[in-house]
C-alpha positions in Angstrom: 99.0 83.5 112.2 97.5 81.3 109.9 97.4 82.6 106.3 96.2 80.8 102.5 97.5 82.0 99.6 95.6 82.0 96.6 96.5 81.9 93.1 95.9 80.7 89.9 96.6 77.4 89.0 99.5 76.7 86.5 100.0 72.8 85.4 104.1 74.2 84.2 105.1 75.0 88.1 105.3 71.4 89.9 105.4 72.7 93.2 101.9 73.8 94.2 101.0 74.4 90.4 101.7 78.1 91.3 103.5 81.4 90.4 106.8 81.1 91.9 106.9 84.3 93.2 103.8 83.8 94.9 105.0 80.5 96.7 108.6 82.5 97.4 106.0 84.9 99.2 104.2 82.2 101.1 107.7 80.2 102.0 109.0 83.6 103.2 106.2 83.9 105.8 106.9 80.5 106.5 110.3 81.4 107.5 109.1 83.5 109.7 107.5 81.6 112.0 104.3 81.6 110.0 101.5 78.5 109.1 100.9 78.6 105.2 98.7 77.0 103.2 97.9 77.2 99.1 94.8 77.0 97.7 95.1 77.6 93.3 92.1 78.1 91.4 91.6 75.7 88.4 90.1 76.2 84.9 89.6 79.2 82.4 88.2 82.8 82.0 85.8 84.4 84.5 83.5 81.4 84.9 86.7 79.2 86.6 86.7 82.2 89.7 83.1 81.9 89.9 82.7 77.9 89.7 85.9 78.0 92.5 83.8 80.2 95.0 82.3 77.4 96.8 85.2 75.3 97.1 87.4 77.4 98.3 84.5 78.6 100.9 85.0 75.1 102.2 88.6 75.3 101.7 88.6 78.3 104.4 86.1 76.5 106.7 88.4 73.6 106.8 91.8 75.2 107.5 90.3 78.5 109.3 92.7 80.7 108.0 92.6 84.1 110.1 93.7 85.7 106.7 93.8 85.1 103.2 95.7 86.9 100.8 94.5 87.0 97.0 97.2 87.2 94.1 96.1 88.9 91.4 92.4 90.5 90.8 90.6 88.0 88.7 91.4 85.6 92.0 90.8 88.5 94.8 87.2 88.3 93.1 87.1 84.9 93.9 88.5 85.4 97.6 86.3 87.9 98.2 83.1 86.4 97.1 84.1 83.0 99.3 85.0 85.3 102.3 81.1 87.6 102.0 79.1 84.2 102.1 80.8 83.1 105.3 79.1 84.6 108.2 80.7 87.3 110.1 81.8 85.8 113.5 83.7 83.3 111.1 85.1 85.2 108.6 88.8 85.7 108.4 90.5 89.0 106.9 91.1 89.0 102.8 94.2 90.9 101.3 94.6 91.3 97.2 97.9 91.8 95.4 97.6 93.6 92.0 100.2 92.6 90.0 99.3 94.5 86.7 97.6 92.4 84.4 94.3 93.6 85.9 94.8 96.9 84.5 95.7 95.7 81.1 92.3 95.1 80.7 89.2 97.3 80.5 86.7 94.4 81.6 89.5 93.0 84.3 90.3 96.4 85.3 86.1 96.8 86.2 85.7 93.8 87.8 89.3 93.5 89.3 88.8 96.7 91.0 85.2 96.9 91.7 85.4 93.5 94.0 88.8 94.6 95.6 85.9 96.9 97.4 85.5 94.3 99.6 88.5 93.4 100.6 89.9 94.0 103.7 93.3 95.6 102.6 94.9 95.8 99.0 98.5 95.9 97.8 99.0 97.2 94.7 103.0 96.3 93.9 103.4 99.6 91.8 101.7 103.3 92.3 100.8 103.3 88.7 98.6 99.7 89.0 96.3 101.8 91.8 96.5 104.9 89.5 95.1 102.8 86.7 92.8 101.1 88.5 88.9 101.9 88.4 88.4 102.0 91.4 90.4 102.7 94.4 91.0 100.8 97.6 90.8 102.6 100.9 93.3 100.7 102.9 96.4 99.8 100.7 99.8 100.2 100.8 102.5 99.8 97.7 104.4 96.6 98.0 106.5 95.0 95.6 107.3 91.4 95.6 110.4 90.6 97.0 113.6 89.1 95.6 114.7 85.7 97.3 118.1 85.9 97.9 119.0 82.6 98.5 118.2 81.0 95.8 120.3 83.7 93.6 123.6 82.9 94.5 126.5 84.9 93.7 128.6 83.4 91.0 131.9 85.3 89.8 131.0 86.5 86.1 134.0 84.3 85.0 133.2 81.5 86.9 129.8 81.0 85.6 130.7 81.8 81.8 133.1 78.5 81.9 130.0 76.5 83.5 127.9 77.6 80.3 130.8 77.2 77.7 130.5 81.0 76.7 133.3 82.3 74.4 135.6 85.0 75.5 135.3 87.0 72.4 131.7 87.1 72.5 129.3 89.6 74.6 125.9 88.2 75.8 122.6 89.7 76.3 120.4 88.2 79.0 116.8 88.8 77.7 113.9 89.4 80.1 111.1 87.4 79.1 110.0 85.2 76.2 111.0 86.0 72.6 107.2 85.5 72.0 105.8 87.6 74.9 105.2 91.1 72.2 104.8 93.0 75.3 108.5 92.0 76.5 109.3 94.0 73.1 111.9 91.9 71.4 111.6 93.9 68.6 113.0 97.0 69.6 116.1 95.2 70.8 116.8 93.5 67.8 116.3 97.0 65.6 118.8 98.8 68.2 121.3 95.3 67.1 120.5 95.6 63.8 122.0 99.8 64.2 125.4 98.6 65.7 125.7 95.7 63.2 128.1 93.6 65.9 128.8 90.5 64.8 130.0 89.8 68.6 126.6 90.2 70.2 124.7 87.3 71.1 120.8 87.5 72.5 119.7 84.8 75.2 116.2 83.7 75.5 114.6 83.6 79.2 111.8 81.3 78.0 112.4 77.4 79.7 114.7 78.0 82.3 114.7 77.2 85.4 115.2 79.6 88.2 118.7 78.4 88.6 119.3 78.8 85.2 118.1 81.8 85.0 120.6 83.1 87.9 123.7 81.5 86.2 123.0 83.4 83.5 122.4 86.7 85.1 125.9 86.5 86.7 128.1 85.2 83.2 125.6 87.4 80.6 127.3 91.1 80.0 123.6 92.8 80.3 120.0 91.9 81.2 117.6 93.9 78.8 114.1 94.5 79.3 112.7 96.8 76.9 109.4 96.4 78.0 106.1 98.3 76.7 104.3 97.8 80.3 105.2 96.0 84.0 103.9 95.6 87.6 107.1 95.7 89.5 109.4 93.2 87.2 110.9 90.0 89.0 113.3 89.5 86.5 114.9 92.7 86.9 115.0 92.8 90.5 116.7 89.6 90.4 119.1 90.4 87.7 119.8 93.0 90.1 120.6 90.8 92.5 123.1 88.9 90.7 124.6 92.8 89.9 124.2 92.2 86.3 124.3 95.4 84.5 121.1 96.2 83.0 119.6 98.4 80.1 115.0 99.4 80.7 113.1 101.3 79.4 111.2 103.8 82.0 107.8 102.3 82.7 106.5 100.9 85.8 108.4 101.4 89.3 111.9 100.5 86.7 113.3 103.6 87.9 113.1 103.4 91.1 114.6 100.0 91.2 117.6 101.3 89.4 117.8 104.1 91.1 121.7 105.9 89.7 123.9 102.8 90.2 126.6 102.8 87.7 125.6 100.0 85.7 122.0 101.0 85.3 120.6 102.2 82.4 117.0 103.3 81.5 115.9 104.5 78.3 113.5 107.4 78.0 109.9 107.1 78.0 109.0 109.1 75.4 105.2 109.5 77.2 104.3 111.4 80.4 102.7 108.4 82.2 105.1 105.5 83.0 102.1 103.5 83.1 103.2 102.3 79.5 106.0 102.5 77.1 105.8 103.1 73.8 108.9 104.1 70.9 109.6 106.8 69.2 111.5 107.4 66.1 115.0 108.1 68.2 114.1 104.7 71.0 115.6 102.3 68.9 119.2 104.7 68.4 118.7 105.6 71.5 118.6 101.8 72.9 122.0 101.2 70.8 123.7 103.8 72.2 123.0 102.5 75.7 123.8 99.3 74.9 127.2 100.4 73.4 128.1 102.2 76.6 127.0 99.3 79.0 129.0 96.7 77.2 131.9 99.4 77.1 132.0 99.7 80.6 132.1 96.4 81.2 131.5 96.0 85.2 129.4 94.3 87.6 127.0 96.8 89.5 125.9 96.8 92.9 122.0 96.2 92.2 122.3 93.2 95.0 122.9 95.6 97.7 120.3 98.1 95.9 118.1 95.2 96.8 118.9 95.3 100.7 119.0 98.7 100.6 115.4 99.3 99.3 114.3 96.4 101.8 113.2 94.4 98.7 114.5 90.9 99.8 111.9 88.4 100.4 112.4 88.1 104.3 112.4 91.9 104.6 108.6 91.9 102.6 107.2 89.0 104.8 107.8 91.3 108.0 106.4 94.1 105.9 103.5 91.4 105.3 103.2 90.7 108.7 102.6 93.9 109.7 99.5 94.7 107.3 98.2 91.2 108.7 98.4 92.4 111.9 97.1 95.7 111.6 93.8 94.1 110.1 
């Protein structure tokens, strides 16, 4: 089957300038025998997505894919308009994956979800994304992005720390994002650590690290922390699971489902009834401090990698589920 993967152009990614998890999903499809090409949308704002319609149409007519798969709702608008401009007998099937960013803006939510009604199939990486969408697709699946286990080799805790030059008398916490990303909520982590008042804890930022550098730190760190306000189905958390790193995270999106009841996985209570968003109350920092203390005192690696396999969230399993969707169309 010939598949065209569509996403936003990202200058910082040298490989096809496409988001890593989109590229990895495409490569997983290739690994099971599919013919995959990539198309990236350049420019800024809604105008860029509309301007790309004619160019994408030409690409479709040149490559003749059977399925085009757009990632994120705005790319989905481009995909739907391009497909609808092709005569019916020559149209590929159109699939859109919603990753969560679509629901963070009322305007983007409205247009993304409206145009998704013109797709043949919609994938939501978590249930709350469909729930929050203004217009809901009739034909859909809840399907998180997979984890590239082959790119996440397990390195022993001691060996990983030695490679990174970590000190034996220190505890290292890997923060699940950039400190500057307010949505990831490093402020809450800092507040909790201030309550602990320990000088043996160092927080490591993921910003600017390659996949292999992140993976090595996930193997070396004592805890992966994701006190996030909002997520789709967080890739970094799943990758930390695949490295058997202990985890503390807020109860938002599908994180509770991902972590399960595994030893070494700690879930911070959500003061809101709706898990689509997380917002702290007066007890949150203290509760997070308590969970960090328990995690650091327990000093054990987890069975997170096995949980990823049990949930069939490795990229190979996800690729097969995608193929089932494509074939059904």
